[in-house]
N, CA, C, O and the ligand as a Tripos MOL2 file, in Angstrom:
@<TRIPOS>MOLECULE
protein
  321   319    81     0     0
PROTEIN
NO_CHARGES

@<TRIPOS>ATOM
      1 N          16.5600   57.2830   99.8740 N.3       1 MET1
      2 CA         17.0180   55.9930   99.3810 C.3       1 MET1
      3 C          17.1610   56.0220   97.8660 C.2       1 MET1
      4 O          16.3300   56.5920   97.1580 O.2       1 MET1
      5 N          18.2110   55.4080   97.3930 N.am      2 CYS2
      6 CA         18.4580   55.3660   95.9470 C.3       2 CYS2
      7 C          17.5210   54.3560   95.2890 C.2       2 CYS2
      8 O          17.3610   53.2390   95.7820 O.2       2 CYS2
      9 N          16.9000   54.7500   94.1710 N.am      3 ILE3
     10 CA         15.9370   53.8480   93.5330 C.3       3 ILE3
     11 C          16.6230   52.7770   92.6880 C.2       3 ILE3
     12 O          15.9580   51.8790   92.1720 O.2       3 ILE3
     13 N          17.9410   52.8620   92.5440 N.am      4 ALA4
     14 CA         18.6510   51.8120   91.7920 C.3       4 ALA4
     15 C          19.1900   50.7380   92.7350 C.2       4 ALA4
     16 O          18.8880   49.5580   92.5600 O.2       4 ALA4
     17 N          19.9840   51.1320   93.7310 N.am      5 CYS5
     18 CA         20.6110   50.1390   94.6150 C.3       5 CYS5
     19 C          19.8290   49.9470   95.9200 C.2       5 CYS5
     20 O          20.1330   49.0480   96.7040 O.2       5 CYS5
     21 N          18.8150   50.8000   96.1490 N.am      6 ARG6
     22 CA         17.9640   50.6770   97.3470 C.3       6 ARG6
     23 C          18.7150   50.9110   98.6490 C.2       6 ARG6
     24 O          18.2460   50.5310   99.7220 O.2       6 ARG6
     25 N          19.8660   51.5300   98.5500 N.am      7 LYS7
     26 CA         20.6080   51.8280   99.7740 C.3       7 LYS7
     27 C          20.3220   53.2550  100.2120 C.2       7 LYS7
     28 O          20.0360   54.1380   99.4030 O.2       7 LYS7
     29 N          20.4060   53.4430  101.4920 N.am      8 ARG8
     30 CA         20.2820   54.7920  102.0160 C.3       8 ARG8
     31 C          21.6120   55.4970  101.8390 C.2       8 ARG8
     32 O          22.6780   54.8870  101.9210 O.2       8 ARG8
     33 N          21.5270   56.7650  101.6000 N.am      9 ASN9
     34 CA         22.7410   57.5300  101.3970 C.3       9 ASN9
     35 C          22.4870   58.9550  101.8590 C.2       9 ASN9
     36 O          21.3380   59.3880  101.9440 O.2       9 ASN9
     37 N          23.5300   59.6700  102.1530 N.am     10 LEU10
     38 CA         23.3580   61.0680  102.5340 C.3      10 LEU10
     39 C          22.8250   61.8570  101.3450 C.2      10 LEU10
     40 O          23.1780   61.6010  100.1940 O.2      10 LEU10
     41 N          21.9720   62.8120  101.6530 N.am     11 LYS11
     42 CA         21.3550   63.6170  100.6050 C.3      11 LYS11
     43 C          22.3780   64.2510   99.6640 C.2      11 LYS11
     44 O          22.1490   64.3850   98.4620 O.2      11 LYS11
     45 N          23.5000   64.6320  100.2430 N.am     12 GLU12
     46 CA         24.4920   65.3170   99.4070 C.3      12 GLU12
     47 C          25.1180   64.3950   98.3650 C.2      12 GLU12
     48 O          25.7320   64.8670   97.4080 O.2      12 GLU12
     49 N          24.9660   63.0830   98.5440 N.am     13 PHE13
     50 CA         25.5090   62.1520   97.5570 C.3      13 PHE13
     51 C          24.4290   61.6260   96.6190 C.2      13 PHE13
     52 O          24.6750   60.7410   95.7990 O.2      13 PHE13
     53 N          23.2480   62.1790   96.7520 N.am     14 LEU14
     54 CA         22.1370   61.7110   95.9260 C.3      14 LEU14
     55 C          21.6750   62.8110   94.9750 C.2      14 LEU14
     56 O          21.7530   64.0010   95.2800 O.2      14 LEU14
     57 N          21.2000   62.3800   93.8330 N.am     15 ILE15
     58 CA         20.5930   63.3160   92.8890 C.3      15 ILE15
     59 C          19.0820   63.1620   93.0270 C.2      15 ILE15
     60 O          18.5710   62.0440   93.0990 O.2      15 ILE15
     61 N          18.3710   64.2820   93.0640 N.am     16 ARG16
     62 CA         16.9240   64.2020   93.1950 C.3      16 ARG16
     63 C          16.2730   64.4290   91.8420 C.2      16 ARG16
     64 O          16.6100   65.3590   91.1090 O.2      16 ARG16
     65 N          15.3440   63.5620   91.5400 N.am     17 ILE17
     66 CA         14.5570   63.7100   90.3110 C.3      17 ILE17
     67 C          13.1190   63.9040   90.7550 C.2      17 ILE17
     68 O          12.6370   63.1970   91.6400 O.2      17 ILE17
     69 N          12.4410   64.8490   90.1500 N.am     18 VAL18
     70 CA         11.0860   65.1760   90.5970 C.3      18 VAL18
     71 C          10.0870   65.0670   89.4620 C.2      18 VAL18
     72 O          10.3690   65.4250   88.3190 O.2      18 VAL18
     73 N           8.9160   64.5650   89.8090 N.am     19 LYS19
     74 CA          7.7870   64.6200   88.8820 C.3      19 LYS19
     75 C           6.7570   65.5690   89.4720 C.2      19 LYS19
     76 O           6.2140   65.3270   90.5500 O.2      19 LYS19
     77 N           6.5010   66.6370   88.7610 N.am     20 GLU20
     78 CA          5.5120   67.6190   89.2150 C.3      20 GLU20
     79 C           4.1080   67.0830   88.9650 C.2      20 GLU20
     80 O           3.9110   66.1080   88.2400 O.2      20 GLU20
     81 N           3.1450   67.7450   89.5840 N.am     21 LYS21
     82 CA          1.7450   67.3680   89.3560 C.3      21 LYS21
     83 C           1.3690   67.4470   87.8860 C.2      21 LYS21
     84 O           0.5650   66.6600   87.3860 O.2      21 LYS21
     85 N           1.9670   68.4130   87.2090 N.am     22 SER22
     86 CA          1.6790   68.5930   85.7800 C.3      22 SER22
     87 C           2.2080   67.4410   84.9330 C.2      22 SER22
     88 O           1.8230   67.2880   83.7740 O.2      22 SER22
     89 N           3.0910   66.6330   85.5140 N.am     23 GLY23
     90 CA          3.6590   65.5210   84.7690 C.3      23 GLY23
     91 C           5.0810   65.7790   84.3050 C.2      23 GLY23
     92 O           5.7630   64.8710   83.8290 O.2      23 GLY23
     93 N           5.5230   67.0170   84.4470 N.am     24 ARG24
     94 CA          6.8850   67.3490   84.0340 C.3      24 ARG24
     95 C           7.8950   66.6760   84.9630 C.2      24 ARG24
     96 O           7.7410   66.6870   86.1850 O.2      24 ARG24
     97 N           8.9210   66.0960   84.3640 N.am     25 ILE25
     98 CA          9.9700   65.4360   85.1440 C.3      25 ILE25
     99 C          11.2820   66.1760   84.9120 C.2      25 ILE25
    100 O          11.6180   66.5200   83.7790 O.2      25 ILE25
    101 N          12.0090   66.4150   85.9770 N.am     26 PHE26
    102 CA         13.2690   67.1490   85.8420 C.3      26 PHE26
    103 C          14.2080   66.8360   86.9980 C.2      26 PHE26
    104 O          13.7900   66.3150   88.0320 O.2      26 PHE26
    105 N          15.4810   67.1600   86.8100 N.am     27 LEU27
    106 CA         16.4440   67.0090   87.8950 C.3      27 LEU27
    107 C          16.2900   68.1990   88.8230 C.2      27 LEU27
    108 O          16.3240   69.3540   88.3980 O.2      27 LEU27
    109 N          16.1210   67.8930   90.0860 N.am     28 ASP28
    110 CA         15.8830   68.9450   91.0760 C.3      28 ASP28
    111 C          17.2000   69.2920   91.7650 C.2      28 ASP28
    112 O          17.5500   68.7160   92.7950 O.2      28 ASP28
    113 N          17.9080   70.2280   91.1870 N.am     29 TYR29
    114 CA         19.2170   70.5880   91.7330 C.3      29 TYR29
    115 C          19.0910   71.2300   93.1170 C.2      29 TYR29
    116 O          19.9930   71.1050   93.9450 O.2      29 TYR29
    117 N          17.9860   71.9080   93.3600 N.am     30 SER30
    118 CA         17.7810   72.5610   94.6610 C.3      30 SER30
    119 C          17.4050   71.5390   95.7440 C.2      30 SER30
    120 O          17.5590   71.7990   96.9370 O.2      30 SER30
    121 N          16.9120   70.3770   95.3070 N.am     31 LYS31
    122 CA         16.4100   69.3130   96.1870 C.3      31 LYS31
    123 C          15.2340   69.7780   97.0430 C.2      31 LYS31
    124 O          14.9660   69.2190   98.1070 O.2      31 LYS31
    125 N          14.5480   70.7950   96.5690 N.am     32 LYS32
    126 CA         13.4310   71.3320   97.3360 C.3      32 LYS32
    127 C          12.1660   71.4770   96.5070 C.2      32 LYS32
    128 O          11.1560   71.9780   97.0000 O.2      32 LYS32
    129 N          12.2100   71.0500   95.2710 N.am     33 ALA33
    130 CA         11.0600   71.2580   94.3850 C.3      33 ALA33
    131 C           9.8600   70.4300   94.8360 C.2      33 ALA33
    132 O          10.0050   69.3410   95.3910 O.2      33 ALA33
    133 N           8.6710   70.9780   94.5830 N.am     34 GLN34
    134 CA          7.4300   70.2880   94.9340 C.3      34 GLN34
    135 C           7.1890   69.1480   93.9540 C.2      34 GLN34
    136 O           7.5190   69.2400   92.7720 O.2      34 GLN34
    137 N           6.6160   68.0920   94.4640 N.am     35 GLY35
    138 CA          6.2630   66.9860   93.5920 C.3      35 GLY35
    139 C           6.7600   65.6780   94.1470 C.2      35 GLY35
    140 O           7.2730   65.6020   95.2630 O.2      35 GLY35
    141 N           6.5970   64.6470   93.3400 N.am     36 ARG36
    142 CA          7.0280   63.3320   93.7590 C.3      36 ARG36
    143 C           8.5070   63.1790   93.4560 C.2      36 ARG36
    144 O           8.9300   63.2960   92.3060 O.2      36 ARG36
    145 N           9.2820   62.9190   94.4810 N.am     37 GLY37
    146 CA         10.7310   62.8580   94.2790 C.3      37 GLY37
    147 C          11.2840   61.4500   94.2780 C.2      37 GLY37
    148 O          10.7210   60.5420   94.8920 O.2      37 GLY37
    149 N          12.3930   61.2810   93.5810 N.am     38 ALA38
    150 CA         13.1260   60.0170   93.5940 C.3      38 ALA38
    151 C          14.6040   60.3690   93.7080 C.2      38 ALA38
    152 O          15.0520   61.4080   93.2220 O.2      38 ALA38
    153 N          15.3470   59.4900   94.3540 N.am     39 TYR39
    154 CA         16.7680   59.7570   94.5260 C.3      39 TYR39
    155 C          17.6160   58.6990   93.8450 C.2      39 TYR39
    156 O          17.2520   57.5250   93.7670 O.2      39 TYR39
    157 N          18.7550   59.1530   93.3590 N.am     40 LEU40
    158 CA         19.7160   58.2420   92.7500 C.3      40 LEU40
    159 C          21.1080   58.5970   93.2680 C.2      40 LEU40
    160 O          21.4670   59.7720   93.3400 O.2      40 LEU40
    161 N          21.8940   57.5730   93.6300 N.am     41 CYS41
    162 CA         23.2780   57.8360   94.0260 C.3      41 CYS41
    163 C          23.9990   58.4990   92.8580 C.2      41 CYS41
    164 O          23.7330   58.2190   91.6900 O.2      41 CYS41
    165 N          24.9060   59.3720   93.2120 N.am     42 CYS42
    166 CA         25.6610   60.0650   92.1800 C.3      42 CYS42
    167 C          26.8330   59.1940   91.7180 C.2      42 CYS42
    168 O          27.9950   59.5630   91.8920 O.2      42 CYS42
    169 N          26.5240   58.0520   91.1380 N.am     43 ASN43
    170 CA         27.5980   57.2440   90.5610 C.3      43 ASN43
    171 C          27.1050   56.4750   89.3440 C.2      43 ASN43
    172 O          25.9060   56.2650   89.1630 O.2      43 ASN43
    173 N          28.0510   56.0640   88.5220 N.am     44 GLU44
    174 CA         27.6980   55.4600   87.2380 C.3      44 GLU44
    175 C          27.0670   54.0860   87.3780 C.2      44 GLU44
    176 O          26.2390   53.7000   86.5530 O.2      44 GLU44
    177 N          27.4460   53.3410   88.4110 N.am     45 ASN45
    178 CA         26.8350   52.0240   88.6160 C.3      45 ASN45
    179 C          25.3350   52.1350   88.7830 C.2      45 ASN45
    180 O          24.5650   51.4260   88.1350 O.2      45 ASN45
    181 N          24.9340   53.0390   89.6640 N.am     46 CYS46
    182 CA         23.5080   53.2020   89.9170 C.3      46 CYS46
    183 C          22.7990   53.7500   88.6850 C.2      46 CYS46
    184 O          21.6590   53.3820   88.4000 O.2      46 CYS46
    185 N          23.4680   54.6190   87.9680 N.am     47 TYR47
    186 CA         22.8940   55.1410   86.7290 C.3      47 TYR47
    187 C          22.6290   53.9970   85.7400 C.2      47 TYR47
    188 O          21.5540   53.9100   85.1470 O.2      47 TYR47
    189 N          23.6310   53.1220   85.5770 N.am     48 ASP48
    190 CA         23.4910   52.0170   84.6230 C.3      48 ASP48
    191 C          22.3460   51.0840   85.0000 C.2      48 ASP48
    192 O          21.5740   50.6420   84.1490 O.2      48 ASP48
    193 N          22.2560   50.7970   86.2980 N.am     49 VAL49
    194 CA         21.1630   49.9420   86.7800 C.3      49 VAL49
    195 C          19.8180   50.6140   86.5080 C.2      49 VAL49
    196 O          18.8740   49.9890   86.0250 O.2      49 VAL49
    197 N          19.7620   51.8960   86.8330 N.am     50 LEU50
    198 CA         18.5290   52.6570   86.6450 C.3      50 LEU50
    199 C          18.0720   52.6290   85.1910 C.2      50 LEU50
    200 O          16.8990   52.4090   84.8890 O.2      50 LEU50
    201 N          19.0260   52.8580   84.3070 N.am     51 LYS51
    202 CA         18.6960   52.9280   82.8750 C.3      51 LYS51
    203 C          18.2600   51.5610   82.3690 C.2      51 LYS51
    204 O          17.2630   51.4370   81.6580 O.2      51 LYS51
    205 N          19.0240   50.5320   82.7480 N.am     52 LYS52
    206 CA         18.7460   49.1800   82.2670 C.3      52 LYS52
    207 C          17.3790   48.6980   82.7460 C.2      52 LYS52
    208 O          16.6330   48.0660   81.9990 O.2      52 LYS52
    209 N          17.0700   49.0020   83.9850 N.am     53 LYS53
    210 CA         15.8040   48.5260   84.5540 C.3      53 LYS53
    211 C          14.6610   49.5130   84.3800 C.2      53 LYS53
    212 O          13.5690   49.3070   84.9110 O.2      53 LYS53
    213 N          14.9110   50.5790   83.6400 N.am     54 LYS54
    214 CA         13.8950   51.6180   83.4550 C.3      54 LYS54
    215 C          13.3210   52.0440   84.8130 C.2      54 LYS54
    216 O          12.1080   52.1390   85.0000 O.2      54 LYS54
    217 N          14.2200   52.2890   85.7270 N.am     55 GLY55
    218 CA         13.8500   52.6150   87.0940 C.3      55 GLY55
    219 C          12.9860   53.8540   87.2350 C.2      55 GLY55
    220 O          12.0760   53.8830   88.0630 O.2      55 GLY55
    221 N          13.2570   54.8700   86.4410 N.am     56 LEU56
    222 CA         12.4580   56.0890   86.5520 C.3      56 LEU56
    223 C          11.0370   55.8590   86.0550 C.2      56 LEU56
    224 O          10.0760   56.3390   86.6550 O.2      56 LEU56
    225 N          10.9100   55.1240   84.9600 N.am     57 GLU57
    226 CA          9.5800   54.8130   84.4310 C.3      57 GLU57
    227 C           8.7590   54.0650   85.4790 C.2      57 GLU57
    228 O           7.5800   54.3490   85.6930 O.2      57 GLU57
    229 N           9.4190   53.0970   86.1280 N.am     58 LYS58
    230 CA          8.7170   52.3030   87.1440 C.3      58 LYS58
    231 C           8.3480   53.1690   88.3370 C.2      58 LYS58
    232 O           7.2420   53.0810   88.8710 O.2      58 LYS58
    233 N           9.2870   54.0020   88.7400 N.am     59 ASN59
    234 CA          9.0480   54.8300   89.9130 C.3      59 ASN59
    235 C           7.9360   55.8470   89.6900 C.2      59 ASN59
    236 O           7.0720   56.0410   90.5450 O.2      59 ASN59
    237 N           7.9730   56.4870   88.5360 N.am     60 PHE60
    238 CA          6.9810   57.5380   88.2720 C.3      60 PHE60
    239 C           5.7570   57.0170   87.5270 C.2      60 PHE60
    240 O           4.7830   57.7440   87.3290 O.2      60 PHE60
    241 N           5.8160   55.7560   87.1170 N.am     61 LYS61
    242 CA          4.7090   55.1330   86.3890 C.3      61 LYS61
    243 C           4.3020   55.9200   85.1400 C.2      61 LYS61
    244 O           3.1200   56.1310   84.8690 O.2      61 LYS61
    245 N           5.2940   56.3340   84.4130 N.am     62 CYS62
    246 CA          5.0220   57.0220   83.1480 C.3      62 CYS62
    247 C           6.2830   56.9990   82.2970 C.2      62 CYS62
    248 O           7.3460   56.5690   82.7440 O.2      62 CYS62
    249 N           6.1450   57.4670   81.0700 N.am     63 LYS63
    250 CA          7.2800   57.5150   80.1730 C.3      63 LYS63
    251 C           8.2460   58.6180   80.6210 C.2      63 LYS63
    252 O           7.8260   59.6890   81.0600 O.2      63 LYS63
    253 N           9.5200   58.3400   80.5040 N.am     64 VAL64
    254 CA         10.5210   59.3330   80.9000 C.3      64 VAL64
    255 C          11.4270   59.6070   79.7000 C.2      64 VAL64
    256 O          12.0030   58.6870   79.1180 O.2      64 VAL64
    257 N          11.5420   60.8650   79.3480 N.am     65 GLY65
    258 CA         12.3130   61.2410   78.1640 C.3      65 GLY65
    259 C          13.7960   60.9110   78.2890 C.2      65 GLY65
    260 O          14.3670   60.9190   79.3800 O.2      65 GLY65
    261 N          14.3990   60.6230   77.1450 N.am     66 GLU66
    262 CA         15.8420   60.3450   77.0840 C.3      66 GLU66
    263 C          16.6570   61.4710   77.7060 C.2      66 GLU66
    264 O          17.7170   61.2360   78.2870 O.2      66 GLU66
    265 N          16.1550   62.6950   77.5810 N.am     67 GLU67
    266 CA         16.9410   63.8440   78.0530 C.3      67 GLU67
    267 C          17.1080   63.8160   79.5700 C.2      67 GLU67
    268 O          18.0740   64.3590   80.1050 O.2      67 GLU67
    269 N          16.1660   63.1840   80.2550 N.am     68 ILE68
    270 CA         16.3110   63.0610   81.7100 C.3      68 ILE68
    271 C          17.5120   62.1710   82.0290 C.2      68 ILE68
    272 O          18.3220   62.4790   82.9030 O.2      68 ILE68
    273 N          17.6030   61.0690   81.3000 N.am     69 TYR69
    274 CA         18.7420   60.1710   81.5170 C.3      69 TYR69
    275 C          20.0420   60.8590   81.0990 C.2      69 TYR69
    276 O          21.0800   60.7120   81.7430 O.2      69 TYR69
    277 N          19.9550   61.6040   80.0160 N.am     70 PHE70
    278 CA         21.1220   62.3370   79.5360 C.3      70 PHE70
    279 C          21.5980   63.3330   80.5980 C.2      70 PHE70
    280 O          22.7910   63.4230   80.8870 O.2      70 PHE70
    281 N          20.6550   64.0740   81.1700 N.am     71 ASN71
    282 CA         21.0020   65.0500   82.2050 C.3      71 ASN71
    283 C          21.5700   64.3840   83.4540 C.2      71 ASN71
    284 O          22.4860   64.9040   84.0920 O.2      71 ASN71
    285 N          21.0090   63.2280   83.7870 N.am     72 LEU72
    286 CA         21.5000   62.4820   84.9490 C.3      72 LEU72
    287 C          22.9500   62.0790   84.7520 C.2      72 LEU72
    288 O          23.7960   62.2760   85.6240 O.2      72 LEU72
    289 N          23.2100   61.5160   83.5970 N.am     73 LYS73
    290 CA         24.5660   61.0510   83.2840 C.3      73 LYS73
    291 C          25.5350   62.2310   83.3490 C.2      73 LYS73
    292 O          26.6330   62.1320   83.8980 O.2      73 LYS73
    293 N          25.1020   63.3300   82.7810 N.am     74 ASP74
    294 CA         25.8980   64.5400   82.7610 C.3      74 ASP74
    295 C          26.2320   64.9970   84.1820 C.2      74 ASP74
    296 O          27.3710   65.3370   84.5010 O.2      74 ASP74
    297 N          25.2050   64.9900   85.0110 N.am     75 GLU75
    298 CA         25.3620   65.4170   86.4010 C.3      75 GLU75
    299 C          26.3410   64.4950   87.1440 C.2      75 GLU75
    300 O          27.1730   64.9570   87.9240 O.2      75 GLU75
    301 N          26.2300   63.2040   86.8920 N.am     76 ILE76
    302 CA         27.1090   62.2360   87.5500 C.3      76 ILE76
    303 C          28.5470   62.4320   87.0950 C.2      76 ILE76
    304 O          29.4670   62.4220   87.9130 O.2      76 ILE76
    305 N          28.7400   62.6090   85.8060 N.am     77 LEU77
    306 CA         30.0890   62.8040   85.2830 C.3      77 LEU77
    307 C          30.7120   64.0900   85.8240 C.2      77 LEU77
    308 O          31.9130   64.1530   86.0880 O.2      77 LEU77
    309 N          29.8780   65.1040   85.9800 N.am     78 ASN78
    310 CA         30.3820   66.3890   86.4870 C.3      78 ASN78
    311 C          30.7260   66.3400   87.9740 C.2      78 ASN78
    312 O          31.4890   67.1710   88.4670 O.2      78 ASN78
    313 N          30.1690   65.3760   88.6750 N.am     79 ASN79
    314 CA         30.3880   65.3090   90.1240 C.3      79 ASN79
    315 C          31.3510   64.2210   90.5560 C.2      79 ASN79
    316 O          31.4930   63.9380   91.7460 O.2      79 ASN79
    317 N          32.0140   63.6110   89.5750 N.am     80 ASN80
    318 CA         32.9730   62.5640   89.9290 C.3      80 ASN80
    319 C          34.3650   62.9170   89.4150 C.2      80 ASN80
    320 O          35.3090   62.1540   89.6170 O.2      80 ASN80
    321 ZN         22.4380   53.7970   94.4340 Zn       81 ZN81
@<TRIPOS>BOND
     1     1     2 1
     2     2     3 1
     3     3     4 2
     4     3     5 am
     5     5     6 1
     6     6     7 1
     7     7     8 2
     8     7     9 am
     9     9    10 1
    10    10    11 1
    11    11    12 2
    12    11    13 am
    13    13    14 1
    14    14    15 1
    15    15    16 2
    16    15    17 am
    17    17    18 1
    18    18    19 1
    19    19    20 2
    20    19    21 am
    21    21    22 1
    22    22    23 1
    23    23    24 2
    24    23    25 am
    25    25    26 1
    26    26    27 1
    27    27    28 2
    28    27    29 am
    29    29    30 1
    30    30    31 1
    31    31    32 2
    32    31    33 am
    33    33    34 1
    34    34    35 1
    35    35    36 2
    36    35    37 am
    37    37    38 1
    38    38    39 1
    39    39    40 2
    40    39    41 am
    41    41    42 1
    42    42    43 1
    43    43    44 2
    44    43    45 am
    45    45    46 1
    46    46    47 1
    47    47    48 2
    48    47    49 am
    49    49    50 1
    50    50    51 1
    51    51    52 2
    52    51    53 am
    53    53    54 1
    54    54    55 1
    55    55    56 2
    56    55    57 am
    57    57    58 1
    58    58    59 1
    59    59    60 2
    60    59    61 am
    61    61    62 1
    62    62    63 1
    63    63    64 2
    64    63    65 am
    65    65    66 1
    66    66    67 1
    67    67    68 2
    68    67    69 am
    69    69    70 1
    70    70    71 1
    71    71    72 2
    72    71    73 am
    73    73    74 1
    74    74    75 1
    75    75    76 2
    76    75    77 am
    77    77    78 1
    78    78    79 1
    79    79    80 2
    80    79    81 am
    81    81    82 1
    82    82    83 1
    83    83    84 2
    84    83    85 am
    85    85    86 1
    86    86    87 1
    87    87    88 2
    88    87    89 am
    89    89    90 1
    90    90    91 1
    91    91    92 2
    92    91    93 am
    93    93    94 1
    94    94    95 1
    95    95    96 2
    96    95    97 am
    97    97    98 1
    98    98    99 1
    99    99   100 2
   100    99   101 am
   101   101   102 1
   102   102   103 1
   103   103   104 2
   104   103   105 am
   105   105   106 1
   106   106   107 1
   107   107   108 2
   108   107   109 am
   109   109   110 1
   110   110   111 1
   111   111   112 2
   112   111   113 am
   113   113   114 1
   114   114   115 1
   115   115   116 2
   116   115   117 am
   117   117   118 1
   118   118   119 1
   119   119   120 2
   120   119   121 am
   121   121   122 1
   122   122   123 1
   123   123   124 2
   124   123   125 am
   125   125   126 1
   126   126   127 1
   127   127   128 2
   128   127   129 am
   129   129   130 1
   130   130   131 1
   131   131   132 2
   132   131   133 am
   133   133   134 1
   134   134   135 1
   135   135   136 2
   136   135   137 am
   137   137   138 1
   138   138   139 1
   139   139   140 2
   140   139   141 am
   141   141   142 1
   142   142   143 1
   143   143   144 2
   144   143   145 am
   145   145   146 1
   146   146   147 1
   147   147   148 2
   148   147   149 am
   149   149   150 1
   150   150   151 1
   151   151   152 2
   152   151   153 am
   153   153   154 1
   154   154   155 1
   155   155   156 2
   156   155   157 am
   157   157   158 1
   158   158   159 1
   159   159   160 2
   160   159   161 am
   161   161   162 1
   162   162   163 1
   163   163   164 2
   164   163   165 am
   165   165   166 1
   166   166   167 1
   167   167   168 2
   168   167   169 am
   169   169   170 1
   170   170   171 1
   171   171   172 2
   172   171   173 am
   173   173   174 1
   174   174   175 1
   175   175   176 2
   176   175   177 am
   177   177   178 1
   178   178   179 1
   179   179   180 2
   180   179   181 am
   181   181   182 1
   182   182   183 1
   183   183   184 2
   184   183   185 am
   185   185   186 1
   186   186   187 1
   187   187   188 2
   188   187   189 am
   189   189   190 1
   190   190   191 1
   191   191   192 2
   192   191   193 am
   193   193   194 1
   194   194   195 1
   195   195   196 2
   196   195   197 am
   197   197   198 1
   198   198   199 1
   199   199   200 2
   200   199   201 am
   201   201   202 1
   202   202   203 1
   203   203   204 2
   204   203   205 am
   205   205   206 1
   206   206   207 1
   207   207   208 2
   208   207   209 am
   209   209   210 1
   210   210   211 1
   211   211   212 2
   212   211   213 am
   213   213   214 1
   214   214   215 1
   215   215   216 2
   216   215   217 am
   217   217   218 1
   218   218   219 1
   219   219   220 2
   220   219   221 am
   221   221   222 1
   222   222   223 1
   223   223   224 2
   224   223   225 am
   225   225   226 1
   226   226   227 1
   227   227   228 2
   228   227   229 am
   229   229   230 1
   230   230   231 1
   231   231   232 2
   232   231   233 am
   233   233   234 1
   234   234   235 1
   235   235   236 2
   236   235   237 am
   237   237   238 1
   238   238   239 1
   239   239   240 2
   240   239   241 am
   241   241   242 1
   242   242   243 1
   243   243   244 2
   244   243   245 am
   245   245   246 1
   246   246   247 1
   247   247   248 2
   248   247   249 am
   249   249   250 1
   250   250   251 1
   251   251   252 2
   252   251   253 am
   253   253   254 1
   254   254   255 1
   255   255   256 2
   256   255   257 am
   257   257   258 1
   258   258   259 1
   259   259   260 2
   260   259   261 am
   261   261   262 1
   262   262   263 1
   263   263   264 2
   264   263   265 am
   265   265   266 1
   266   266   267 1
   267   267   268 2
   268   267   269 am
   269   269   270 1
   270   270   271 1
   271   271   272 2
   272   271   273 am
   273   273   274 1
   274   274   275 1
   275   275   276 2
   276   275   277 am
   277   277   278 1
   278   278   279 1
   279   279   280 2
   280   279   281 am
   281   281   282 1
   282   282   283 1
   283   283   284 2
   284   283   285 am
   285   285   286 1
   286   286   287 1
   287   287   288 2
   288   287   289 am
   289   289   290 1
   290   290   291 1
   291   291   292 2
   292   291   293 am
   293   293   294 1
   294   294   295 1
   295   295   296 2
   296   295   297 am
   297   297   298 1
   298   298   299 1
   299   299   300 2
   300   299   301 am
   301   301   302 1
   302   302   303 1
   303   303   304 2
   304   303   305 am
   305   305   306 1
   306   306   307 1
   307   307   308 2
   308   307   309 am
   309   309   310 1
   310   310   311 1
   311   311   312 2
   312   311   313 am
   313   313   314 1
   314   314   315 1
   315   315   316 2
   316   315   317 am
   317   317   318 1
   318   318   319 1
   319   319   320 2
@<TRIPOS>SUBSTRUCTURE
     1 MET1         2 RESIDUE 1 A MET
     2 CYS2         6 RESIDUE 1 A CYS
     3 ILE3        10 RESIDUE 1 A ILE
     4 ALA4        14 RESIDUE 1 A ALA
     5 CYS5        18 RESIDUE 1 A CYS
     6 ARG6        22 RESIDUE 1 A ARG
     7 LYS7        26 RESIDUE 1 A LYS
     8 ARG8        30 RESIDUE 1 A ARG
     9 ASN9        34 RESIDUE 1 A ASN
    10 LEU10       38 RESIDUE 1 A LEU
    11 LYS11       42 RESIDUE 1 A LYS
    12 GLU12       46 RESIDUE 1 A GLU
    13 PHE13       50 RESIDUE 1 A PHE
    14 LEU14       54 RESIDUE 1 A LEU
    15 ILE15       58 RESIDUE 1 A ILE
    16 ARG16       62 RESIDUE 1 A ARG
    17 ILE17       66 RESIDUE 1 A ILE
    18 VAL18       70 RESIDUE 1 A VAL
    19 LYS19       74 RESIDUE 1 A LYS
    20 GLU20       78 RESIDUE 1 A GLU
    21 LYS21       82 RESIDUE 1 A LYS
    22 SER22       86 RESIDUE 1 A SER
    23 GLY23       90 RESIDUE 1 A GLY
    24 ARG24       94 RESIDUE 1 A ARG
    25 ILE25       98 RESIDUE 1 A ILE
    26 PHE26      102 RESIDUE 1 A PHE
    27 LEU27      106 RESIDUE 1 A LEU
    28 ASP28      110 RESIDUE 1 A ASP
    29 TYR29      114 RESIDUE 1 A TYR
    30 SER30      118 RESIDUE 1 A SER
    31 LYS31      122 RESIDUE 1 A LYS
    32 LYS32      126 RESIDUE 1 A LYS
    33 ALA33      130 RESIDUE 1 A ALA
    34 GLN34      134 RESIDUE 1 A GLN
    35 GLY35      138 RESIDUE 1 A GLY
    36 ARG36      142 RESIDUE 1 A ARG
    37 GLY37      146 RESIDUE 1 A GLY
    38 ALA38      150 RESIDUE 1 A ALA
    39 TYR39      154 RESIDUE 1 A TYR
    40 LEU40      158 RESIDUE 1 A LEU
    41 CYS41      162 RESIDUE 1 A CYS
    42 CYS42      166 RESIDUE 1 A CYS
    43 ASN43      170 RESIDUE 1 A ASN
    44 GLU44      174 RESIDUE 1 A GLU
    45 ASN45      178 RESIDUE 1 A ASN
    46 CYS46      182 RESIDUE 1 A CYS
    47 TYR47      186 RESIDUE 1 A TYR
    48 ASP48      190 RESIDUE 1 A ASP
    49 VAL49      194 RESIDUE 1 A VAL
    50 LEU50      198 RESIDUE 1 A LEU
    51 LYS51      202 RESIDUE 1 A LYS
    52 LYS52      206 RESIDUE 1 A LYS
    53 LYS53      210 RESIDUE 1 A LYS
    54 LYS54      214 RESIDUE 1 A LYS
    55 GLY55      218 RESIDUE 1 A GLY
    56 LEU56      222 RESIDUE 1 A LEU
    57 GLU57      226 RESIDUE 1 A GLU
    58 LYS58      230 RESIDUE 1 A LYS
    59 ASN59      234 RESIDUE 1 A ASN
    60 PHE60      238 RESIDUE 1 A PHE
    61 LYS61      242 RESIDUE 1 A LYS
    62 CYS62      246 RESIDUE 1 A CYS
    63 LYS63      250 RESIDUE 1 A LYS
    64 VAL64      254 RESIDUE 1 A VAL
    65 GLY65      258 RESIDUE 1 A GLY
    66 GLU66      262 RESIDUE 1 A GLU
    67 GLU67      266 RESIDUE 1 A GLU
    68 ILE68      270 RESIDUE 1 A ILE
    69 TYR69      274 RESIDUE 1 A TYR
    70 PHE70      278 RESIDUE 1 A PHE
    71 ASN71      282 RESIDUE 1 A ASN
    72 LEU72      286 RESIDUE 1 A LEU
    73 LYS73      290 RESIDUE 1 A LYS
    74 ASP74      294 RESIDUE 1 A ASP
    75 GLU75      298 RESIDUE 1 A GLU
    76 ILE76      302 RESIDUE 1 A ILE
    77 LEU77      306 RESIDUE 1 A LEU
    78 ASN78      310 RESIDUE 1 A ASN
    79 ASN79      314 RESIDUE 1 A ASN
    80 ASN80      318 RESIDUE 1 A ASN
    81 ZN81       321 GROUP 0 **** ****
């Protein structure tokens, strides 16, 4: 389920973001990394909602670096 629009979507249309036990947060391109995962639809609407509502911070309950959002945006632009 996408953490921005709360809709279910096929895995192939979702981007996975993972928080490892160590606290490191990254985009999980393999979609198989260990840790707490969150999904986002691969579209700009969901990205904008996520950023505006600080969705990743809420989901992972910690600070999330700008570079994560930057990488997300990049990934979305590359896939559309
Ligand atoms: Zn979505």
